[in-house]
Backbone as CSV, one residue per row, in Angstrom:
resi,resn,N_x,N_y,N_z,CA_x,CA_y,CA_z,C_x,C_y,C_z
1,MET,-12.170,22.585,3.859,-11.503,21.340,3.446,-10.651,21.605,2.213
2,THR,-9.430,21.061,2.184,-8.546,21.224,1.042,-9.081,20.452,-0.154
3,GLU,-9.134,21.114,-1.303,-9.630,20.453,-2.506,-8.610,19.447,-2.994
4,ARG,-9.070,18.258,-3.338,-8.190,17.191,-3.780,-8.034,17.198,-5.300
5,GLU,-6.820,17.026,-5.752,-6.560,16.918,-7.182,-7.215,15.655,-7.717
6,PRO,-8.000,15.747,-8.802,-8.644,14.542,-9.344,-7.604,13.512,-9.776
7,LEU,-7.975,12.266,-9.647,-7.106,11.177,-10.061,-7.318,10.924,-11.548
8,HIS,-6.296,11.133,-12.348,-6.410,10.954,-13.795,-6.220,9.481,-14.151
9,ARG,-7.209,8.922,-14.834,-7.172,7.515,-15.228,-7.188,7.416,-16.745
10,THR,-6.450,6.459,-17.264,-6.507,6.187,-18.690,-7.803,5.445,-18.994
11,PRO,-8.242,5.430,-20.254,-9.437,4.649,-20.598,-9.317,3.180,-20.205
12,ASP,-8.125,2.616,-20.346,-7.936,1.216,-19.953,-8.120,1.047,-18.448
13,GLU,-7.642,2.003,-17.664,-7.810,1.920,-16.207,-9.279,2.036,-15.823
14,VAL,-10.017,2.928,-16.483,-11.442,3.073,-16.202,-12.179,1.777,-16.523
15,ALA,-11.875,1.187,-17.668,-12.524,-0.066,-18.061,-12.182,-1.186,-17.084
16,GLU,-10.934,-1.214,-16.637,-10.525,-2.238,-15.676,-11.264,-2.073,-14.356
17,ASP,-11.425,-0.817,-13.903,-12.169,-0.564,-12.670,-13.617,-1.018,-12.793
18,GLU,-14.258,-0.695,-13.915,-15.656,-1.075,-14.111,-15.818,-2.588,-14.102
19,LYS,-14.879,-3.277,-14.720,-14.932,-4.740,-14.717,-14.744,-5.283,-13.311
20,PHE,-13.817,-4.664,-12.574,-13.566,-5.089,-11.200,-14.836,-4.989,-10.360
21,PHE,-15.512,-3.845,-10.427,-16.703,-3.642,-9.605,-17.803,-4.635,-9.962
22,ARG,-17.908,-5.005,-11.244,-18.923,-5.989,-11.634,-18.663,-7.339,-10.983
23,TRP,-17.391,-7.700,-10.869,-17.046,-9.033,-10.360,-16.934,-9.067,-8.840
24,TYR,-16.349,-8.017,-8.258,-15.997,-8.090,-6.838,-16.798,-7.158,-5.941
25,GLY,-17.519,-6.216,-6.504,-18.312,-5.312,-5.692,-17.601,-4.001,-5.429
26,PRO,-18.314,-3.045,-4.817,-17.793,-1.686,-4.664,-16.806,-1.541,-3.519
27,TRP,-16.066,-0.438,-3.586,-15.152,-0.032,-2.519,-15.628,1.277,-1.913
28,GLU,-15.544,1.374,-0.596,-15.694,2.639,0.125,-14.537,2.694,1.118
29,PRO,-13.340,2.987,0.617,-12.144,2.844,1.452,-12.100,3.830,2.612
30,LEU,-11.527,3.380,3.705,-11.251,4.260,4.826,-10.160,5.246,4.436
31,ASP,-10.088,6.357,5.166,-8.941,7.247,5.036,-7.977,6.932,6.183
32,PRO,-6.799,7.551,6.229,-5.839,7.203,7.283,-6.392,7.340,8.696
33,ARG,-7.233,8.347,8.950,-7.802,8.487,10.289,-8.730,7.331,10.606
34,GLY,-9.570,6.963,9.627,-10.456,5.823,9.816,-9.684,4.528,9.986
35,LEU,-8.573,4.414,9.266,-7.738,3.226,9.393,-7.102,3.155,10.778
36,ALA,-6.688,4.305,11.300,-6.119,4.326,12.648,-7.152,3.870,13.674
37,ASP,-8.403,4.282,13.494,-9.461,3.826,14.394,-9.663,2.316,14.266
38,PHE,-9.647,1.817,13.029,-9.814,0.384,12.783,-8.708,-0.430,13.466
39,MET,-7.489,0.079,13.442,-6.348,-0.660,13.974,-6.083,-0.355,15.450
40,ASP,-6.883,0.500,16.042,-6.677,0.850,17.448,-6.707,-0.405,18.315
41,GLY,-5.667,-0.597,19.106,-5.563,-1.777,19.959,-4.759,-2.907,19.354
42,PHE,-4.433,-2.823,18.069,-3.578,-3.830,17.430,-2.145,-3.590,17.899
43,ASP,-1.560,-4.567,18.579,-0.285,-4.311,19.256,0.939,-4.719,18.451
44,ARG,0.748,-4.902,17.148,1.865,-5.210,16.259,2.048,-4.044,15.284
45,PRO,3.208,-3.918,14.644,3.423,-2.780,13.732,2.477,-2.817,12.531
46,TRP,2.023,-1.653,12.131,1.271,-1.507,10.887,1.608,-0.143,10.301
47,TRP,1.446,-0.017,9.011,1.804,1.225,8.336,1.030,1.337,7.034
48,ILE,0.981,2.557,6.486,0.267,2.833,5.247,1.264,2.969,4.104
49,VAL,0.924,2.362,2.963,1.772,2.421,1.774,0.970,3.079,0.651
50,GLY,1.548,3.158,-0.539,0.810,3.667,-1.690,0.640,5.172,-1.685
51,GLY,-0.415,5.628,-2.373,-0.617,7.056,-2.585,-0.790,7.863,-1.313
52,TRP,-1.438,7.296,-0.310,-1.606,8.034,0.940,-0.269,8.303,1.618
53,SER,0.715,7.395,1.438,2.029,7.644,2.044,2.743,8.794,1.337
54,ILE,2.490,8.955,0.047,3.042,10.103,-0.686,2.388,11.394,-0.207
55,GLU,1.068,11.377,-0.054,0.372,12.580,0.397,0.817,12.987,1.801
56,ALA,1.013,12.012,2.677,1.438,12.336,4.038,2.796,13.025,4.037
57,PHE,3.694,12.582,3.156,5.037,13.160,3.101,5.034,14.535,2.459
58,THR,4.305,14.677,1.337,4.355,15.924,0.568,3.383,16.979,1.071
59,GLY,2.287,16.536,1.674,1.235,17.475,2.043,0.405,17.938,0.867
60,VAL,0.601,17.321,-0.304,-0.131,17.695,-1.516,-1.261,16.688,-1.712
61,PRO,-2.524,17.102,-1.542,-3.631,16.147,-1.591,-4.025,15.767,-3.008
62,ARG,-4.469,14.544,-3.156,-5.076,14.088,-4.395,-6.122,13.036,-4.072
63,GLU,-6.955,12.742,-5.066,-7.975,11.702,-4.918,-7.295,10.337,-4.765
64,HIS,-7.917,9.446,-4.007,-7.380,8.100,-3.809,-8.462,7.063,-4.096
65,GLU,-8.071,5.975,-4.748,-9.011,4.895,-5.039,-9.218,3.984,-3.840
66,ASP,-8.205,3.867,-2.983,-8.291,2.967,-1.843,-7.288,3.415,-0.789
67,VAL,-7.195,2.664,0.289,-6.161,2.887,1.291,-5.420,1.571,1.454
68,ASP,-4.099,1.627,1.387,-3.276,0.431,1.433,-2.590,0.332,2.788
69,LEU,-3.041,-0.623,3.573,-2.465,-0.937,4.873,-1.501,-2.090,4.694
70,SER,-0.409,-2.112,5.448,0.461,-3.284,5.405,0.886,-3.680,6.811
71,ILE,1.087,-4.994,6.979,1.659,-5.560,8.186,2.628,-6.651,7.760
72,LEU,3.461,-7.094,8.680,4.356,-8.204,8.398,3.559,-9.512,8.351
73,ALA,3.998,-10.424,7.493,3.300,-11.703,7.354,3.218,-12.451,8.683
74,CYS,4.221,-12.300,9.524,4.226,-13.010,10.806,3.146,-12.503,11.753
75,ASP,2.511,-11.371,11.426,1.488,-10.789,12.290,0.073,-10.989,11.768
76,LEU,-0.092,-11.836,10.748,-1.425,-12.038,10.174,-2.387,-12.686,11.164
77,THR,-1.905,-13.630,11.955,-2.778,-14.250,12.954,-3.255,-13.218,13.967
78,ALA,-2.351,-12.314,14.346,-2.730,-11.250,15.276,-3.808,-10.354,14.669
79,LEU,-3.768,-10.140,13.362,-4.802,-9.335,12.705,-6.152,-10.034,12.783
80,ARG,-6.191,-11.326,12.527,-7.456,-12.061,12.625,-8.037,-11.957,14.028
81,GLU,-7.164,-12.074,15.027,-7.634,-11.956,16.406,-8.134,-10.542,16.696
82,HIS,-7.500,-9.563,16.089,-7.876,-8.167,16.323,-9.274,-7.861,15.780
83,VAL,-9.595,-8.323,14.575,-10.890,-7.978,13.971,-12.018,-8.862,14.503
84,GLY,-11.692,-10.083,14.971,-12.714,-10.971,15.508,-13.798,-11.269,14.483
85,ASP,-15.041,-11.258,14.950,-16.173,-11.558,14.065,-16.817,-10.308,13.475
86,GLU,-16.276,-9.147,13.802,-16.911,-7.906,13.356,-16.661,-7.621,11.881
87,TRP,-15.537,-8.107,11.369,-15.166,-7.866,9.976,-14.823,-9.181,9.298
88,ASN,-15.029,-9.233,7.984,-14.645,-10.395,7.191,-13.331,-10.119,6.475
89,LEU,-12.384,-11.024,6.632,-11.101,-10.944,5.947,-11.091,-11.968,4.817
90,TRP,-10.588,-11.529,3.657,-10.490,-12.410,2.497,-9.056,-12.387,1.979
91,SER,-8.507,-13.564,1.751,-7.209,-13.672,1.102,-7.411,-13.551,-0.402
92,ASN,-6.687,-12.633,-1.022,-6.802,-12.392,-2.468,-5.453,-12.667,-3.106
93,HIS,-5.407,-13.671,-3.962,-4.168,-13.989,-4.677,-4.473,-14.008,-6.167
94,GLY,-4.092,-12.923,-6.856,-4.309,-12.847,-8.298,-5.766,-12.875,-8.697
95,GLY,-6.661,-12.361,-7.839,-8.085,-12.351,-8.149,-8.844,-13.530,-7.582
96,THR,-8.138,-14.534,-7.058,-8.786,-15.653,-6.381,-9.001,-15.287,-4.923
97,LEU,-10.255,-15.374,-4.471,-10.597,-14.998,-3.107,-10.943,-16.228,-2.281
98,ARG,-10.466,-16.242,-1.037,-10.831,-17.287,-0.081,-10.920,-16.658,1.303
99,PRO,-11.908,-17.042,2.101,-11.967,-16.486,3.452,-10.661,-16.708,4.202
100,PHE,-10.300,-15.726,4.988,-9.145,-15.821,5.879,-9.713,-15.817,7.293
101,ASP,-9.975,-17.019,7.815,-10.699,-17.155,9.070,-10.262,-18.425,9.778
102,ASP,-11.048,-18.868,10.744,-10.667,-20.060,11.497,-10.644,-21.303,10.617
103,ARG,-11.512,-21.366,9.627,-11.522,-22.519,8.726,-10.321,-22.511,7.794
104,PHE,-9.961,-21.327,7.323,-8.802,-21.166,6.446,-7.831,-20.189,7.122
105,PRO,-7.024,-20.677,8.077,-6.201,-19.773,8.889,-4.918,-19.292,8.218
106,GLU,-4.690,-19.733,6.979,-3.505,-19.291,6.233,-3.947,-18.549,4.982
107,VAL,-3.207,-17.494,4.614,-3.505,-16.802,3.356,-3.029,-17.653,2.185
108,LEU,-3.565,-17.365,1.004,-3.197,-18.126,-0.182,-1.727,-17.970,-0.530
109,ASP,-1.165,-16.780,-0.287,0.231,-16.505,-0.597,0.661,-15.276,0.187
110,VAL,1.816,-15.335,0.835,2.258,-14.186,1.635,2.738,-13.033,0.766
111,GLN,2.825,-13.239,-0.548,3.155,-12.148,-1.455,1.899,-11.411,-1.922
112,SER,0.735,-11.840,-1.432,-0.524,-11.323,-1.969,-1.165,-10.315,-1.017
113,GLN,-2.499,-10.293,-0.986,-3.237,-9.250,-0.274,-4.318,-9.859,0.611
114,VAL,-4.763,-9.060,1.559,-5.972,-9.354,2.316,-6.931,-8.193,2.101
115,TRP,-8.172,-8.515,1.740,-9.209,-7.501,1.597,-10.146,-7.575,2.794
116,VAL,-10.682,-6.415,3.170,-11.502,-6.330,4.381,-12.848,-5.684,4.060
117,ARG,-13.935,-6.312,4.546,-15.271,-5.719,4.503,-16.066,-6.280,5.682
118,ARG,-17.159,-5.625,5.988,-17.936,-6.054,7.151,-18.752,-7.309,6.853
119,SER,-19.311,-7.403,5.654,-20.114,-8.569,5.266,-20.193,-8.609,3.751
120,ALA,-20.834,-9.661,3.224,-20.960,-9.799,1.771,-21.786,-8.679,1.164
121,GLY,-22.658,-8.069,1.955,-23.492,-6.991,1.444,-22.898,-5.609,1.617
122,ASP,-21.691,-5.539,2.153,-21.038,-4.257,2.409,-19.842,-4.060,1.484
123,PRO,-19.449,-2.800,1.262,-18.290,-2.542,0.392,-16.980,-2.901,1.075
124,TRP,-15.974,-3.128,0.261,-14.627,-3.318,0.766,-14.113,-1.990,1.329
125,VAL,-13.337,-2.065,2.429,-12.857,-0.828,3.048,-11.341,-0.750,3.151
126,ILE,-10.656,-1.902,3.109,-9.198,-1.911,3.248,-8.599,-2.906,2.272
127,ASP,-7.540,-2.473,1.607,-6.685,-3.363,0.817,-5.382,-3.506,1.588
128,LEU,-5.033,-4.728,1.965,-3.840,-4.961,2.775,-2.830,-5.790,1.988
129,PRO,-1.882,-5.144,1.283,-0.785,-5.897,0.683,0.149,-6.388,1.792
130,ILE,0.297,-7.684,1.881,1.108,-8.287,2.942,2.586,-8.033,2.672
131,THR,3.343,-7.757,3.724,4.785,-7.622,3.606,5.456,-8.885,4.145
132,PRO,6.031,-9.716,3.268,6.761,-10.878,3.782,7.905,-10.423,4.678
133,ASP,8.121,-11.157,5.750,9.204,-10.783,6.655,10.264,-11.876,6.682
134,ARG,11.448,-11.482,7.092,12.543,-12.428,7.270,13.028,-12.289,8.710
135,ASP,12.607,-13.246,9.533,12.943,-13.198,10.964,12.496,-11.875,11.592
136,GLY,11.306,-11.421,11.215,10.762,-10.197,11.789,11.226,-8.920,11.125
137,LEU,12.107,-9.032,10.118,12.581,-7.858,9.393,11.699,-7.610,8.170
138,TRP,11.559,-6.337,7.800,10.834,-5.945,6.594,11.604,-6.411,5.366
139,THR,10.880,-6.877,4.344,11.521,-7.226,3.069,10.772,-6.537,1.933
140,SER,11.482,-6.267,0.853,10.892,-5.611,-0.311,10.414,-6.646,-1.317
141,LYS,9.194,-6.487,-1.805,8.700,-7.354,-2.869,9.332,-7.014,-4.208
142,ARG,9.872,-5.828,-4.330,10.490,-5.410,-5.582,11.965,-5.796,-5.647
143,ASP,12.623,-5.782,-4.500,14.064,-5.992,-4.462,14.389,-7.005,-3.367
144,PRO,14.585,-8.282,-3.718,14.830,-9.314,-2.715,16.046,-9.040,-1.833
145,GLU,16.952,-8.201,-2.315,18.146,-7.905,-1.530,17.889,-6.866,-0.439
146,HIS,16.744,-6.195,-0.501,16.458,-5.129,0.457,15.716,-5.708,1.653
147,VAL,16.437,-5.933,2.727,15.905,-6.431,3.992,16.351,-5.450,5.070
148,ALA,15.413,-4.976,5.901,15.765,-3.914,6.839,14.833,-3.937,8.044
149,PRO,15.276,-3.362,9.157,14.336,-3.126,10.257,13.228,-2.193,9.782
150,LEU,12.026,-2.413,10.272,10.892,-1.616,9.821,11.129,-0.126,10.023
151,GLU,11.809,0.243,11.107,12.046,1.660,11.401,12.895,2.339,10.336
152,ASP,13.669,1.570,9.572,14.530,2.155,8.545,13.781,2.492,7.262
153,VAL,12.619,1.888,7.049,11.894,2.078,5.786,10.532,2.748,5.998
154,THR,10.238,3.123,7.224,8.984,3.809,7.527,9.275,5.047,8.363
155,TRP,8.268,5.897,8.512,8.374,7.082,9.363,7.009,7.340,9.983
156,VAL,6.985,8.084,11.068,5.734,8.340,11.783,5.351,9.805,11.626
157,HIS,4.148,10.040,11.124,3.614,11.384,10.926,3.273,12.011,12.276
158,ASP,3.068,13.321,12.264,2.699,14.028,13.490,1.415,13.494,14.113
159,ASP,0.539,12.892,13.271,-0.720,12.367,13.802,-0.564,10.982,14.401
160,GLY,0.677,10.466,14.416,0.940,9.170,15.025,0.830,7.987,14.094
161,VAL,0.436,8.211,12.830,0.305,7.125,11.870,1.649,6.879,11.188
162,ARG,2.003,5.606,11.043,3.260,5.227,10.404,3.037,5.031,8.899
163,TYR,3.976,5.520,8.098,3.897,5.419,6.636,5.197,4.853,6.077
164,LEU,5.103,4.208,4.905,6.296,3.788,4.182,7.037,5.026,3.692
165,ARG,8.356,4.972,3.737,9.136,6.120,3.288,8.840,6.401,1.808
166,PRO,8.840,7.681,1.419,8.406,8.026,0.054,9.262,7.417,-1.037
167,GLU,10.581,7.356,-0.838,11.417,6.790,-1.890,11.148,5.298,-2.087
168,VAL,10.784,4.600,-1.011,10.459,3.171,-1.123,9.109,3.010,-1.816
169,THR,8.148,3.855,-1.457,6.861,3.843,-2.150,7.044,4.077,-3.649
170,LEU,7.880,5.032,-4.009,8.084,5.339,-5.426,8.735,4.178,-6.173
171,LEU,9.588,3.421,-5.511,10.173,2.249,-6.176,9.075,1.242,-6.510
172,TYR,8.129,1.051,-5.597,6.993,0.170,-5.889,6.180,0.711,-7.063
173,LYS,6.029,2.029,-7.128,5.232,2.635,-8.175,5.934,2.623,-9.534
174,ALA,7.258,2.557,-9.530,8.013,2.651,-10.787,7.627,1.548,-11.763
175,VAL,7.396,0.337,-11.257,7.106,-0.773,-12.156,5.738,-0.609,-12.817
176,LEU,4.798,0.097,-12.180,3.461,0.288,-12.727,3.414,1.458,-13.701
177,HIS,4.068,2.564,-13.325,4.263,3.693,-14.233,2.942,4.195,-14.812
178,ARG,1.928,4.318,-13.933,0.629,4.864,-14.330,0.663,6.388,-14.225
179,PRO,-0.331,7.094,-14.796,-0.343,8.561,-14.659,-0.233,9.023,-13.210
180,LYS,-0.927,8.360,-12.285,-0.860,8.792,-10.888,0.531,8.543,-10.291
181,ASP,1.245,7.537,-10.797,2.592,7.278,-10.301,3.563,8.345,-10.790
182,ASP,3.416,8.742,-12.058,4.241,9.832,-12.584,3.984,11.120,-11.804
183,ARG,2.720,11.362,-11.482,2.363,12.549,-10.716,2.974,12.491,-9.325
184,ASP,2.944,11.328,-8.697,3.493,11.190,-7.349,5.007,11.407,-7.343
185,LEU,5.684,10.938,-8.382,7.115,11.215,-8.492,7.352,12.718,-8.617
186,ALA,6.550,13.389,-9.449,6.765,14.815,-9.706,6.620,15.654,-8.435
187,VAL,5.640,15.318,-7.573,5.436,16.143,-6.381,6.390,15.755,-5.247
188,THR,6.928,14.534,-5.306,7.775,14.052,-4.209,9.246,14.348,-4.434
189,TRP,9.710,14.215,-5.657,11.135,14.321,-5.950,11.780,15.600,-5.408
190,PRO,11.165,16.777,-5.584,11.817,17.999,-5.075,11.959,18.028,-3.558
191,LEU,11.198,17.210,-2.846,11.201,17.247,-1.389,12.123,16.204,-0.761
192,LEU,12.635,15.280,-1.559,13.516,14.237,-1.030,14.897,14.805,-0.737
193,ASP,15.547,14.258,0.287,16.927,14.668,0.539,17.860,13.944,-0.429
194,ASP,19.120,14.337,-0.440,20.071,13.804,-1.424,20.232,12.295,-1.296
195,ALA,20.279,11.788,-0.072,20.472,10.354,0.128,19.279,9.561,-0.406
196,SER,18.078,10.063,-0.186,16.881,9.367,-0.669,16.811,9.398,-2.190
197,ARG,17.190,10.536,-2.788,17.209,10.617,-4.248,18.208,9.633,-4.839
198,GLN,19.393,9.576,-4.253,20.418,8.679,-4.771,19.980,7.224,-4.643
199,TRP,19.371,6.889,-3.514,18.901,5.513,-3.319,17.875,5.143,-4.381
200,LEU,16.906,6.040,-4.636,15.858,5.745,-5.606,16.428,5.645,-7.012
201,ARG,17.320,6.566,-7.368,17.950,6.499,-8.704,18.659,5.168,-8.899
202,ASP,19.461,4.783,-7.911,20.245,3.555,-8.018,19.338,2.327,-8.098
203,ALA,18.282,2.314,-7.292,17.386,1.156,-7.266,16.629,1.011,-8.578
204,VAL,16.116,2.122,-9.119,15.385,2.056,-10.391,16.330,1.639,-11.520
205,ALA,17.544,2.190,-11.539,18.500,1.847,-12.594,18.876,0.367,-12.538
206,ARG,19.006,-0.160,-11.340,19.410,-1.564,-11.188,18.273,-2.523,-11.511
207,LEU,17.050,-2.183,-11.085,15.924,-3.096,-11.270,15.217,-2.914,-12.603
208,TYR,15.211,-1.658,-13.119,14.470,-1.358,-14.345,15.341,-0.531,-15.284
209,PRO,16.391,-1.115,-15.842,17.273,-0.351,-16.743,16.482,0.272,-17.898
210,GLY,16.782,1.520,-18.180,16.089,2.211,-19.265,14.749,2.797,-18.887
211,HIS,14.383,2.760,-17.606,13.092,3.286,-17.172,12.994,4.780,-17.476
212,ALA,11.790,5.213,-17.858,11.566,6.623,-18.222,11.850,7.565,-17.062
213,TRP,11.718,7.094,-15.833,11.959,7.964,-14.687,13.421,8.361,-14.532
214,LEU,14.335,7.578,-15.086,15.753,7.853,-14.866,16.150,9.227,-15.399
215,SER,15.584,9.621,-16.533,15.918,10.935,-17.070,15.341,12.042,-16.189
216,ARG,14.189,11.787,-15.576,13.579,12.789,-14.686,14.390,12.928,-13.385
217,MET,15.090,11.871,-13.009,15.815,11.883,-11.758,17.293,12.199,-11.949
218,ALA,17.676,12.544,-13.175,19.087,12.811,-13.463,19.552,14.036,-12.698
């Protein structure tokens, strides 16, 4: 097995994680293979975002805190039908949790997340940041002007799993600018083609003028 690079956390991040676990309980996240098994039979598009999408593109492994699955907001009902009674879905909006089920068939906000676990006594296994759609098209939460067919912003790995394109993932990471995000930029940037580099440079400069990454991407 390939050894994974440890995930470096700041003291503030460690403290935040400890507080999270006290309030919301533990995580035992699936990996992409486990996620593919979970989504087997779901007939709507789904894809992986976040750190796992960087690892899939670069082939450089590192530790992961969770696995981030995404689907279009218009497919949330299909997700509820897919999991049935075997799993519990919770709508999470800014730390406020509400069941996402037949009693509450709408999420709190389509800009938010759905968390997945088997029961109250089991750990969380999936974090699902919802992707708002516009007439079935993918939209960016970071850049309201970026609306595209899903195929333009995702790619399919040899194992059949779909991932968010690395330059789009990095734009999401730019606003957080954590140690793991800086690391993900460092391992991804040399592998991007010229068009992807130019797109990321332009997007960061337009959305986050003066960002520290701009000098690294010069």
